[in-house]
N, C-alpha and C positions, 0 to 999 in steps of 0.2 A: 504494500500500500504506500510505499515511499514515493513521493512526488506525483501521485495521482490527483488529478483535478476532479471536481464533481462530475464533469461531462465524461471524462474517461471512465470513471467508475460506473456511471450509468450505462455506457456502451458495453462495458464488460459484463454487466448483469443482464444485458439483452433488452433493456427497456427503451433504448434509443434516447432521443432528446426532444420530447414533445414540448418541453418548456421553451427551448430555443426556437422551435418552429413557431410557437405562439408569439414569442417576442418579435421575431422577424415579421410575422404577419401584422402585428400591431404597429410596428414601425412603418411598414408599407401603407397601412391604412391611414396612419397619422400623416404621412407625407402626401398621400393622395388627397386627404382632407384639406391640408394646407394649400396644395396646388389649386384645388377647386375654390377654396375661399379667396385666395389671391386673384384668381381669374375672375370670379364674380365681382370682387371689389374693383378690379380694373374696368370691367364692362360697365359697372354702375357709375364709376367716375367719368368715363367717356360720355355716357348718356347724360349725366348731370351737366357737364361742360357744354355739350351740344345743345341741350335745352336752354341753358343760360344764354348762349350765343344767339339762339333763335329768338328768344325773348328780347334781347338787346337789339337785334336787327329789326324786329317788328316795331319796337319802340322808336327806332330811328327812322321808320318809314321805308325800310329797304325790303319789305316783304312783297312778294308778287301776288 
């Protein structure tokens, strides 16, 4: 048992590493969640800026 880590010990017992698989999946889910949140924030920001520009152009009489 000298120098064995918890993962090596689990492999030797035949249990595999389901904890690591769960951690990796949760990291992937977190990263995808952040990606989606940042993308939605970017889309919302562009929409807000475009709406404000449209209002400003209408107020200046530049609307067609």
